[in-house]
C-alpha positions as CSV (number, residue, x, y, z in Angstrom):
1,M,282.6,-151.2,17.9
2,P,282.7,-147.4,18.5
3,G,279.6,-145.4,19.1
4,S,276.0,-146.4,19.1
5,G,274.0,-147.0,16.0
6,G,277.1,-147.0,13.8
7,V,277.3,-143.2,13.5
8,V,280.8,-142.0,12.7
9,G,282.6,-140.1,15.4
10,T,280.3,-141.0,18.3
11,L,281.6,-142.2,21.7
12,P,280.8,-145.6,23.2
13,L,277.8,-145.6,25.6
14,H,279.0,-146.2,29.2
15,L,276.2,-147.3,31.5
16,P,276.3,-147.3,35.3
17,A,276.1,-150.6,37.1
18,F,272.5,-151.6,37.3
19,G,270.4,-154.6,38.3
20,P,267.2,-155.5,40.1
21,A,268.2,-153.7,43.3
22,H,269.3,-150.6,41.3
23,P,267.4,-150.5,38.0
24,L,268.6,-148.5,35.1
25,R,266.3,-145.4,34.6
26,V,265.3,-145.0,31.0
27,T,263.0,-142.2,29.8
28,V,261.2,-142.3,26.4
29,L,261.0,-138.7,25.1
30,G,259.3,-137.5,21.9
31,D,256.0,-136.8,20.2
32,S,252.9,-139.0,19.5
33,V,254.9,-141.6,17.7
34,A,257.2,-142.1,20.7
35,H,254.0,-142.0,22.9
36,G,252.6,-144.9,20.9
37,A,255.8,-146.9,21.2
38,E,256.5,-146.2,24.9
39,P,254.3,-149.0,26.3
40,A,256.1,-151.7,24.2
41,I,259.5,-150.2,25.1
42,A,258.5,-150.2,28.8
43,A,257.2,-153.8,28.6
44,A,260.3,-155.1,26.8
45,L,262.9,-153.3,29.0
46,G,260.8,-153.8,32.2
47,A,260.6,-157.6,31.6
48,T,264.3,-157.7,32.3
49,G,263.7,-156.8,35.9
50,E,266.7,-154.5,35.6
51,V,265.2,-151.4,33.9
52,R,262.6,-148.9,34.9
53,V,261.0,-146.8,32.0
54,G,259.5,-143.4,32.4
55,D,257.2,-141.8,29.8
56,A,258.0,-138.2,28.9
57,T,256.3,-138.1,25.6
58,I,254.1,-135.2,24.6
59,D,251.6,-135.6,21.7
60,G,252.1,-132.9,19.1
61,F,255.4,-131.7,20.7
62,G,258.0,-130.9,18.1
63,L,261.5,-129.6,17.9
64,T,260.7,-127.4,15.0
65,T,257.2,-126.5,16.1
66,D,257.7,-125.7,19.7
67,A,260.3,-123.0,20.4
68,I,260.4,-123.8,24.1
69,W,262.1,-127.2,23.7
70,R,265.5,-125.8,24.6
71,T,264.3,-125.1,28.1
72,S,261.6,-127.7,28.5
73,L,263.5,-130.8,27.5
74,P,266.3,-130.4,30.1
75,A,263.6,-129.9,32.8
76,I,261.7,-133.0,31.6
77,V,264.9,-135.1,31.6
78,S,266.1,-134.0,35.0
79,G,262.6,-134.4,36.5
80,Q,262.6,-138.0,35.3
81,R,266.1,-138.6,36.8
82,A,266.9,-140.5,33.6
83,Q,270.2,-142.2,33.1
84,V,269.4,-143.0,29.5
85,V,267.0,-141.1,27.2
86,L,265.4,-142.7,24.1
87,A,264.2,-139.8,22.0
88,T,262.5,-139.5,18.6
89,W,260.4,-137.0,16.7
90,S,258.6,-137.9,13.5
91,W,256.7,-135.1,12.0
92,D,258.9,-132.1,12.5
93,D,260.2,-132.1,9.0
94,E,256.6,-131.8,7.7
95,C,255.9,-128.6,9.6
96,G,258.9,-126.3,8.7
97,P,260.9,-124.2,11.1
98,A,259.4,-122.6,14.2
99,S,258.6,-119.0,14.0
């Protein structure tokens, strides 16, 4: 099954080898909704003993409301040394474009 999430034209996700000795580094990134979900995501993935989850959520941070996201997001991700990033924003469409 090509892609992830069934989106047409996406490439398969190839993960590095990981396990208890070398856990997969996952970062949760997003706004307050992601912040609220992060503890459950961390608990579920952490329970495998093969995944370590980092929290890079910022309450109120938006892709359409914060013009600095193009420079701040790469720094956040590289600082977390993430191999996988789970990202979501929820309220951006309610605020309109950044000025």
